[in-house]
BALOBA-1460 file (C-alpha; in Angstrom, 3 decimals):
// residues 313
<rec num="1" residu="m" x="133.273" y="118.574" z="71.109"/>
<rec num="2" residu="k" x="136.343" y="119.511" z="73.106"/>
<rec num="3" residu="g" x="135.459" y="120.513" z="76.637"/>
<rec num="4" residu="e" x="131.938" y="119.134" z="76.386"/>
<rec num="5" residu="k" x="130.695" y="117.697" z="79.655"/>
<rec num="6" residu="k" x="130.300" y="113.918" z="79.587"/>
<rec num="7" residu="p" x="126.967" y="112.549" z="80.809"/>
<rec num="8" residu="h" x="126.886" y="110.751" z="84.114"/>
<rec num="9" residu="v" x="126.683" y="106.989" z="83.859"/>
<rec num="10" residu="a" x="124.859" y="106.134" z="87.098"/>
<rec num="11" residu="a" x="121.966" y="107.505" z="89.100"/>
<rec num="12" residu="l" x="122.807" y="107.340" z="92.798"/>
<rec num="13" residu="t" x="119.697" y="106.777" z="94.928"/>
<rec num="14" residu="v" x="118.814" y="106.183" z="98.587"/>
<rec num="15" residu="d" x="115.459" y="104.905" z="99.871"/>
<rec num="16" residu="v" x="115.145" y="106.679" z="103.213"/>
<rec num="17" residu="e" x="113.389" y="104.366" z="105.646"/>
<rec num="18" residu="d" x="114.025" y="102.932" z="109.105"/>
<rec num="19" residu="g" x="114.982" y="99.271" z="109.116"/>
<rec num="20" residu="v" x="113.727" y="98.515" z="112.621"/>
<rec num="21" residu="s" x="110.188" y="99.857" z="112.192"/>
<rec num="22" residu="i" x="109.897" y="98.398" z="108.658"/>
<rec num="23" residu="a" x="110.910" y="94.940" z="109.913"/>
<rec num="24" residu="m" x="108.439" y="95.119" z="112.792"/>
<rec num="25" residu="q" x="105.670" y="96.096" z="110.383"/>
<rec num="26" residu="d" x="106.416" y="93.781" z="107.479"/>
<rec num="27" residu="f" x="107.422" y="90.653" z="109.357"/>
<rec num="28" residu="f" x="105.556" y="90.885" z="112.665"/>
<rec num="29" residu="n" x="102.593" y="93.163" z="111.823"/>
<rec num="30" residu="i" x="103.547" y="95.496" z="114.662"/>
<rec num="31" residu="q" x="103.087" y="99.187" z="113.860"/>
<rec num="32" residu="m" x="105.570" y="101.624" z="115.367"/>
<rec num="33" residu="d" x="107.173" y="104.980" z="114.633"/>
<rec num="34" residu="p" x="110.538" y="105.195" z="112.855"/>
<rec num="35" residu="t" x="113.515" y="105.073" z="115.199"/>
<rec num="36" residu="d" x="116.441" y="107.483" z="115.287"/>
<rec num="37" residu="r" x="118.723" y="104.806" z="113.834"/>
<rec num="38" residu="v" x="117.715" y="106.222" z="110.444"/>
<rec num="39" residu="i" x="119.380" y="109.510" z="111.425"/>
<rec num="40" residu="t" x="122.577" y="107.782" z="112.529"/>
<rec num="41" residu="n" x="122.888" y="105.848" z="109.286"/>
<rec num="42" residu="m" x="121.898" y="108.783" z="107.095"/>
<rec num="43" residu="n" x="124.668" y="110.861" z="108.664"/>
<rec num="44" residu="i" x="127.180" y="108.252" z="107.496"/>
<rec num="45" residu="i" x="125.776" y="108.338" z="103.964"/>
<rec num="46" residu="l" x="125.600" y="112.128" z="103.726"/>
<rec num="47" residu="s" x="129.140" y="112.483" z="105.069"/>
<rec num="48" residu="m" x="130.476" y="109.984" z="102.516"/>
<rec num="49" residu="f" x="128.701" y="111.691" z="99.626"/>
<rec num="50" residu="d" x="130.058" y="115.053" z="100.758"/>
<rec num="51" residu="q" x="133.623" y="113.710" z="100.992"/>
<rec num="52" residu="n" x="133.363" y="112.112" z="97.544"/>
<rec num="53" residu="q" x="131.650" y="115.211" z="96.101"/>
<rec num="54" residu="v" x="128.669" y="113.346" z="94.687"/>
<rec num="55" residu="k" x="124.966" y="114.156" z="94.766"/>
<rec num="56" residu="a" x="122.127" y="111.669" z="94.937"/>
<rec num="57" residu="t" x="118.360" y="111.276" z="94.914"/>
<rec num="58" residu="f" x="116.816" y="110.504" z="98.293"/>
<rec num="59" residu="f" x="113.391" y="108.866" z="98.055"/>
<rec num="60" residu="i" x="112.033" y="109.560" z="101.533"/>
<rec num="61" residu="l" x="108.997" y="108.300" z="103.431"/>
<rec num="62" residu="g" x="106.462" y="110.874" z="104.597"/>
<rec num="63" residu="e" x="106.515" y="109.404" z="108.108"/>
<rec num="64" residu="i" x="110.277" y="110.041" z="108.270"/>
<rec num="65" residu="v" x="109.746" y="113.661" z="107.207"/>
<rec num="66" residu="e" x="107.100" y="114.201" z="109.867"/>
<rec num="67" residu="k" x="109.182" y="112.763" z="112.701"/>
<rec num="68" residu="y" x="112.601" y="114.044" z="111.551"/>
<rec num="69" residu="p" x="112.002" y="117.220" z="109.496"/>
<rec num="70" residu="e" x="115.581" y="118.355" z="110.074"/>
<rec num="71" residu="l" x="116.810" y="115.363" z="108.042"/>
<rec num="72" residu="l" x="114.820" y="116.495" z="105.000"/>
<rec num="73" residu="r" x="116.162" y="120.022" z="105.336"/>
<rec num="74" residu="q" x="119.738" y="118.707" z="105.574"/>
<rec num="75" residu="i" x="119.337" y="116.572" z="102.424"/>
<rec num="76" residu="d" x="117.980" y="119.531" z="100.486"/>
<rec num="77" residu="k" x="120.509" y="122.011" z="101.885"/>
<rec num="78" residu="e" x="123.380" y="119.804" z="100.744"/>
<rec num="79" residu="g" x="122.144" y="119.926" z="97.151"/>
<rec num="80" residu="h" x="120.612" y="116.482" z="96.735"/>
<rec num="81" residu="e" x="117.381" y="115.707" z="94.907"/>
<rec num="82" residu="v" x="114.424" y="114.734" z="97.077"/>
<rec num="83" residu="g" x="111.855" y="112.186" z="95.897"/>
<rec num="84" residu="v" x="108.935" y="110.386" z="97.526"/>
<rec num="85" residu="h" x="108.996" y="106.786" z="98.777"/>
<rec num="86" residu="g" x="105.359" y="106.787" z="99.919"/>
<rec num="87" residu="y" x="103.934" y="107.961" z="103.215"/>
<rec num="88" residu="h" x="104.211" y="104.679" z="105.112"/>
<rec num="89" residu="h" x="106.219" y="101.799" z="103.726"/>
<rec num="90" residu="d" x="103.158" y="100.191" z="102.111"/>
<rec num="91" residu="q" x="103.695" y="98.046" z="99.015"/>
<rec num="92" residu="m" x="101.354" y="98.726" z="96.112"/>
<rec num="93" residu="f" x="99.470" y="95.446" z="96.466"/>
<rec num="94" residu="r" x="98.410" y="96.493" z="99.983"/>
<rec num="95" residu="l" x="96.756" y="99.687" z="98.754"/>
<rec num="96" residu="s" x="93.734" y="100.691" z="96.716"/>
<rec num="97" residu="p" x="94.114" y="103.369" z="94.030"/>
<rec num="98" residu="q" x="92.263" y="105.813" z="96.282"/>
<rec num="99" residu="k" x="94.484" y="105.086" z="99.287"/>
<rec num="100" residu="l" x="97.641" y="105.364" z="97.189"/>
<rec num="101" residu="e" x="96.533" y="108.724" z="95.809"/>
<rec num="102" residu="t" x="95.797" y="110.016" z="99.308"/>
<rec num="103" residu="d" x="99.135" y="108.831" z="100.715"/>
<rec num="104" residu="l" x="101.225" y="110.102" z="97.799"/>
<rec num="105" residu="s" x="99.509" y="113.498" z="97.783"/>
<rec num="106" residu="r" x="100.103" y="113.789" z="101.521"/>
<rec num="107" residu="a" x="103.788" y="112.875" z="101.320"/>
<rec num="108" residu="k" x="104.472" y="114.976" z="98.212"/>
<rec num="109" residu="g" x="102.741" y="118.031" z="99.663"/>
<rec num="110" residu="l" x="104.539" y="117.644" z="102.974"/>
<rec num="111" residu="i" x="107.957" y="117.570" z="101.292"/>
<rec num="112" residu="e" x="107.266" y="120.357" z="98.793"/>
<rec num="113" residu="d" x="105.965" y="122.654" z="101.530"/>
<rec num="114" residu="a" x="109.085" y="121.991" z="103.609"/>
<rec num="115" residu="i" x="111.714" y="122.587" z="100.905"/>
<rec num="116" residu="g" x="109.798" y="124.963" z="98.617"/>
<rec num="117" residu="k" x="110.572" y="122.905" z="95.517"/>
<rec num="118" residu="q" x="108.697" y="120.617" z="93.168"/>
<rec num="119" residu="v" x="109.215" y="116.900" z="93.748"/>
<rec num="120" residu="n" x="109.531" y="114.985" z="90.472"/>
<rec num="121" residu="g" x="110.319" y="111.383" z="91.328"/>
<rec num="122" residu="f" x="108.714" y="108.445" z="93.110"/>
<rec num="123" residu="r" x="109.910" y="104.984" z="94.087"/>
<rec num="124" residu="a" x="107.502" y="102.379" z="95.417"/>
<rec num="125" residu="p" x="108.391" y="100.572" z="98.652"/>
<rec num="126" residu="a" x="109.994" y="97.194" z="97.916"/>
<rec num="127" residu="f" x="109.929" y="97.953" z="94.157"/>
<rec num="128" residu="s" x="106.314" y="96.766" z="94.235"/>
<rec num="129" residu="i" x="105.135" y="97.832" z="90.782"/>
<rec num="130" residu="n" x="104.682" y="94.924" z="88.393"/>
<rec num="131" residu="q" x="102.093" y="93.582" z="85.961"/>
<rec num="132" residu="k" x="99.522" y="93.158" z="88.740"/>
<rec num="133" residu="t" x="100.031" y="96.626" z="90.230"/>
<rec num="134" residu="a" x="100.553" y="98.545" z="86.975"/>
<rec num="135" residu="w" x="97.420" y="100.541" z="87.857"/>
<rec num="136" residu="a" x="99.645" y="102.473" z="90.270"/>
<rec num="137" residu="l" x="101.415" y="104.184" z="87.363"/>
<rec num="138" residu="d" x="98.262" y="106.156" z="86.552"/>
<rec num="139" residu="v" x="97.970" y="107.278" z="90.156"/>
<rec num="140" residu="i" x="101.630" y="108.300" z="90.320"/>
<rec num="141" residu="e" x="101.226" y="110.511" z="87.243"/>
<rec num="142" residu="k" x="97.905" y="111.894" z="88.489"/>
<rec num="143" residu="v" x="99.472" y="113.056" z="91.753"/>
<rec num="144" residu="g" x="102.018" y="115.062" z="89.735"/>
<rec num="145" residu="f" x="105.199" y="113.037" z="89.454"/>
<rec num="146" residu="t" x="107.114" y="113.211" z="86.176"/>
<rec num="147" residu="y" x="109.093" y="110.010" z="86.653"/>
<rec num="148" residu="d" x="108.965" y="106.724" z="88.519"/>
<rec num="149" residu="s" x="111.794" y="104.337" z="89.447"/>
<rec num="150" residu="s" x="110.095" y="101.292" z="90.919"/>
<rec num="151" residu="i" x="110.426" y="98.505" z="88.372"/>
<rec num="152" residu="f" x="113.004" y="95.759" z="88.195"/>
<rec num="153" residu="p" x="112.915" y="94.386" z="84.610"/>
<rec num="154" residu="s" x="113.313" y="90.796" z="85.816"/>
<rec num="155" residu="r" x="111.463" y="88.410" z="88.073"/>
<rec num="156" residu="s" x="112.434" y="87.343" z="91.578"/>
<rec num="157" residu="l" x="110.534" y="85.910" z="94.514"/>
<rec num="158" residu="r" x="109.783" y="89.345" z="95.957"/>
<rec num="159" residu="y" x="109.392" y="91.738" z="93.029"/>
<rec num="160" residu="g" x="109.993" y="92.437" z="89.370"/>
<rec num="161" residu="w" x="108.290" y="92.824" z="85.980"/>
<rec num="162" residu="n" x="109.816" y="90.200" z="83.745"/>
<rec num="163" residu="g" x="110.308" y="91.481" z="80.194"/>
<rec num="164" residu="f" x="109.962" y="95.173" z="81.077"/>
<rec num="165" residu="s" x="112.252" y="97.539" z="79.165"/>
<rec num="166" residu="k" x="115.743" y="97.868" z="80.628"/>
<rec num="167" residu="d" x="116.033" y="101.350" z="79.146"/>
<rec num="168" residu="i" x="114.614" y="104.581" z="80.471"/>
<rec num="169" residu="c" x="111.298" y="104.908" z="78.662"/>
<rec num="170" residu="r" x="108.119" y="106.939" z="78.452"/>
<rec num="171" residu="l" x="104.930" y="105.137" z="79.398"/>
<rec num="172" residu="k" x="101.858" y="106.396" z="77.580"/>
<rec num="173" residu="l" x="98.820" y="106.339" z="79.835"/>
<rec num="174" residu="a" x="95.148" y="107.158" z="79.299"/>
<rec num="175" residu="d" x="93.965" y="110.567" z="78.064"/>
<rec num="176" residu="s" x="97.324" y="111.414" z="76.417"/>
<rec num="177" residu="r" x="99.100" y="111.415" z="79.776"/>
<rec num="178" residu="s" x="102.543" y="109.899" z="80.247"/>
<rec num="179" residu="l" x="105.095" y="108.988" z="82.886"/>
<rec num="180" residu="i" x="108.826" y="108.348" z="82.525"/>
<rec num="181" residu="e" x="110.069" y="105.061" z="83.980"/>
<rec num="182" residu="f" x="113.708" y="104.771" z="85.089"/>
<rec num="183" residu="p" x="114.058" y="101.003" z="85.677"/>
<rec num="184" residu="l" x="116.429" y="99.514" z="88.208"/>
<rec num="185" residu="s" x="119.558" y="97.835" z="86.825"/>
<rec num="186" residu="v" x="119.795" y="94.137" z="85.971"/>
<rec num="187" residu="y" x="122.742" y="92.139" z="84.660"/>
<rec num="188" residu="r" x="122.389" y="89.346" z="82.133"/>
<rec num="189" residu="i" x="123.792" y="85.951" z="82.992"/>
<rec num="190" residu="p" x="123.027" y="82.819" z="80.967"/>
<rec num="191" residu="g" x="119.265" y="82.398" z="80.970"/>
<rec num="192" residu="k" x="118.425" y="85.123" z="83.475"/>
<rec num="193" residu="d" x="118.541" y="88.825" z="84.313"/>
<rec num="194" residu="i" x="119.572" y="89.430" z="87.928"/>
<rec num="195" residu="p" x="119.305" y="92.656" z="89.954"/>
<rec num="196" residu="v" x="122.560" y="94.440" z="90.779"/>
<rec num="197" residu="g" x="123.809" y="97.711" z="92.171"/>
<rec num="198" residu="g" x="122.223" y="97.869" z="95.592"/>
<rec num="199" residu="g" x="120.320" y="96.385" z="98.475"/>
<rec num="200" residu="g" x="121.057" y="92.810" z="99.424"/>
<rec num="201" residu="y" x="122.824" y="92.323" z="96.102"/>
<rec num="202" residu="l" x="125.424" y="94.890" z="97.119"/>
<rec num="203" residu="r" x="125.900" y="93.048" z="100.418"/>
<rec num="204" residu="y" x="125.973" y="89.491" z="99.078"/>
<rec num="205" residu="f" x="128.059" y="89.922" z="95.932"/>
<rec num="206" residu="p" x="131.789" y="90.707" z="96.092"/>
<rec num="207" residu="y" x="132.731" y="94.171" z="94.896"/>
<rec num="208" residu="w" x="134.485" y="92.912" z="91.771"/>
<rec num="209" residu="w" x="131.219" y="91.289" z="90.659"/>
<rec num="210" residu="t" x="129.127" y="94.422" z="91.216"/>
<rec num="211" residu="s" x="131.751" y="96.537" z="89.442"/>
<rec num="212" residu="k" x="131.870" y="94.148" z="86.485"/>
<rec num="213" residu="a" x="128.075" y="94.109" z="86.195"/>
<rec num="214" residu="l" x="127.730" y="97.901" z="86.356"/>
<rec num="215" residu="k" x="130.536" y="98.397" z="83.805"/>
<rec num="216" residu="s" x="128.614" y="96.146" z="81.427"/>
<rec num="217" residu="i" x="125.370" y="98.032" z="82.038"/>
<rec num="218" residu="v" x="126.779" y="101.547" z="81.603"/>
<rec num="219" residu="s" x="128.221" y="100.556" z="78.234"/>
<rec num="220" residu="e" x="124.606" y="100.407" z="77.050"/>
<rec num="221" residu="r" x="122.535" y="102.649" z="79.345"/>
<rec num="222" residu="p" x="122.709" y="104.594" z="82.623"/>
<rec num="223" residu="a" x="122.803" y="102.359" z="85.689"/>
<rec num="224" residu="v" x="120.984" y="102.751" z="88.989"/>
<rec num="225" residu="i" x="122.815" y="102.400" z="92.288"/>
<rec num="226" residu="y" x="120.535" y="102.184" z="95.315"/>
<rec num="227" residu="l" x="120.667" y="101.482" z="99.022"/>
<rec num="228" residu="h" x="118.744" y="101.842" z="102.259"/>
<rec num="229" residu="p" x="120.248" y="103.487" z="105.347"/>
<rec num="230" residu="y" x="119.715" y="100.340" z="107.439"/>
<rec num="231" residu="e" x="122.140" y="98.430" z="105.217"/>
<rec num="232" residu="l" x="124.930" y="100.332" z="106.953"/>
<rec num="233" residu="d" x="123.520" y="99.581" z="110.406"/>
<rec num="234" residu="k" x="125.972" y="97.184" z="112.044"/>
<rec num="235" residu="e" x="124.525" y="97.511" z="115.564"/>
<rec num="236" residu="k" x="122.328" y="94.842" z="117.104"/>
<rec num="237" residu="y" x="118.609" y="95.465" z="116.648"/>
<rec num="238" residu="p" x="116.573" y="96.266" z="119.812"/>
<rec num="239" residu="d" x="115.515" y="93.514" z="122.226"/>
<rec num="240" residu="y" x="111.849" y="93.798" z="121.175"/>
<rec num="241" residu="f" x="112.846" y="92.829" z="117.626"/>
<rec num="242" residu="h" x="114.652" y="89.704" z="118.817"/>
<rec num="243" residu="k" x="111.769" y="88.842" z="121.142"/>
<rec num="244" residu="a" x="109.331" y="89.001" z="118.219"/>
<rec num="245" residu="l" x="111.766" y="87.028" z="116.072"/>
<rec num="246" residu="a" x="112.106" y="84.267" z="118.670"/>
<rec num="247" residu="s" x="108.346" y="83.709" z="118.759"/>
<rec num="248" residu="a" x="107.871" y="83.951" z="114.984"/>
<rec num="249" residu="p" x="107.175" y="80.952" z="112.709"/>
<rec num="250" residu="a" x="110.201" y="79.145" z="111.316"/>
<rec num="251" residu="k" x="109.669" y="80.627" z="107.834"/>
<rec num="252" residu="k" x="109.982" y="84.196" z="109.101"/>
<rec num="253" residu="r" x="112.989" y="83.324" z="111.214"/>
<rec num="254" residu="f" x="114.630" y="81.865" z="108.121"/>
<rec num="255" residu="q" x="113.796" y="84.950" z="106.039"/>
<rec num="256" residu="l" x="115.383" y="87.238" z="108.602"/>
<rec num="257" residu="q" x="118.468" y="85.228" z="109.418"/>
<rec num="258" residu="f" x="120.413" y="87.071" z="106.719"/>
<rec num="259" residu="y" x="119.355" y="90.599" z="107.701"/>
<rec num="260" residu="r" x="122.841" y="91.339" z="109.073"/>
<rec num="261" residu="y" x="124.775" y="89.248" z="106.560"/>
<rec num="262" residu="k" x="127.803" y="91.181" z="105.248"/>
<rec num="263" residu="k" x="126.518" y="94.554" z="106.456"/>
<rec num="264" residu="k" x="130.073" y="95.393" z="107.476"/>
<rec num="265" residu="t" x="131.064" y="95.397" z="103.784"/>
<rec num="266" residu="v" x="128.456" y="97.913" z="102.574"/>
<rec num="267" residu="e" x="130.108" y="101.170" z="103.612"/>
<rec num="268" residu="s" x="133.390" y="100.372" z="101.842"/>
<rec num="269" residu="k" x="131.589" y="99.076" z="98.747"/>
<rec num="270" residu="l" x="129.417" y="102.187" z="98.540"/>
<rec num="271" residu="n" x="132.495" y="104.372" z="98.940"/>
<rec num="272" residu="l" x="134.164" y="102.574" z="96.024"/>
<rec num="273" residu="l" x="131.052" y="102.786" z="93.827"/>
<rec num="274" residu="t" x="130.727" y="106.541" z="94.259"/>
<rec num="275" residu="r" x="134.383" y="106.965" z="93.349"/>
<rec num="276" residu="q" x="134.452" y="104.560" z="90.405"/>
<rec num="277" residu="f" x="131.293" y="105.589" z="88.569"/>
<rec num="278" residu="g" x="130.115" y="109.013" z="87.450"/>
<rec num="279" residu="c" x="127.177" y="109.347" z="89.843"/>
<rec num="280" residu="a" x="124.490" y="112.016" z="89.921"/>
<rec num="281" residu="p" x="120.882" y="112.489" z="91.091"/>
<rec num="282" residu="m" x="118.325" y="110.611" z="89.040"/>
<rec num="283" residu="i" x="116.692" y="113.759" z="87.627"/>
<rec num="284" residu="e" x="120.076" y="114.943" z="86.308"/>
<rec num="285" residu="v" x="120.879" y="111.595" z="84.665"/>
<rec num="286" residu="l" x="117.387" y="111.586" z="83.176"/>
<rec num="287" residu="h" x="117.816" y="115.033" z="81.625"/>
<rec num="288" residu="e" x="121.192" y="114.041" z="80.194"/>
<rec num="289" residu="f" x="119.669" y="110.878" z="78.741"/>
<rec num="290" residu="e" x="116.902" y="112.892" z="77.038"/>
<rec num="291" residu="k" x="119.488" y="115.140" z="75.408"/>
<rec num="292" residu="q" x="121.606" y="112.234" z="74.172"/>
<rec num="293" residu="r" x="119.012" y="109.715" z="72.972"/>
<rec num="294" residu="k" x="115.485" y="109.348" z="71.722"/>
<rec num="295" residu="m" x="113.433" y="107.848" z="74.514"/>
<rec num="296" residu="k" x="111.447" y="104.738" z="73.652"/>
<rec num="297" residu="e" x="107.695" y="104.908" z="74.203"/>
<rec num="298" residu="y" x="105.357" y="102.171" z="75.343"/>
<rec num="299" residu="t" x="101.686" y="101.935" z="76.146"/>
<rec num="300" residu="v" x="100.593" y="100.355" z="79.408"/>
<rec num="301" residu="f" x="97.333" y="98.473" z="78.951"/>
<rec num="302" residu="d" x="95.746" y="95.932" z="81.278"/>
<rec num="303" residu="g" x="99.040" y="95.191" z="83.004"/>
<rec num="304" residu="k" x="100.914" y="94.757" z="79.726"/>
<rec num="305" residu="l" x="103.654" y="96.855" z="78.142"/>
<rec num="306" residu="i" x="102.992" y="97.345" z="74.434"/>
<rec num="307" residu="n" x="105.270" y="99.057" z="71.932"/>
<rec num="308" residu="h" x="104.045" y="101.081" z="68.961"/>
<rec num="309" residu="s" x="104.196" y="98.031" z="66.735"/>
<rec num="310" residu="s" x="101.649" y="96.404" z="69.068"/>
<rec num="311" residu="q" x="104.242" y="93.854" z="70.173"/>
<rec num="312" residu="e" x="103.846" y="92.935" z="73.799"/>
<rec num="313" residu="l" x="106.828" y="92.971" z="76.115"/>
């Protein structure tokens, strides 16, 4: 119809975490509070989104909210969607169902009390929901989330659920409960699906490649663009990080040698992405998708995704 609003083609998302404290925890097993570098980098992101007149979904850690409550209020005041990224940056395989429920309830309640709004979406740290941690989906729904966006429908060394649906879908759980899954975007190359649209992939790949991949994806389904504030952090990490790195095993030093690789390209690439693609918060893209298409439904059973014809995926 003439004048009808076109649906957005990409969900724009930010996982709000502090790169310094996450690196110290994940690589050196040193617990510390988030640093104010997350505020510095978030200011760059929020300013860019304001200039380009786009809104996004910010999946934020509970520990960030507790230490920097003004950041949460700013995100909400500027009209963005707020989601939960966990309380601490704990991957699902490090948690029990009981601990996950406690942490998610704490983070969700903290955010909802602060902004006076229901929080609908969750994203697991490090996209850590796969066949082995599929139990987490029940917990996520139980806590009160209506959608999750934690699954890469491919397999890499760090994460992914190979064979998972690439489309937004409804996952049927026990006792007639359900949860919507908004998978992260992957691009098909001969013999393999590879993640695109954010993170290290946004840093490593040239912009023309990312643009080409997302154009291909949005011709079939909404895409997901994602990033972390620390990916815009071009400043040297603190001395205590480099001291821990120098005394770390060779494997960890190798893993971290690329942590600054092409960070100087991220801001310009993100600016181009938000201008090129019709971006919106994830909840808005999800609602538009539901109006336009019939959502596929799958049953999650024993770590497997099963369609209604009992054909495993």
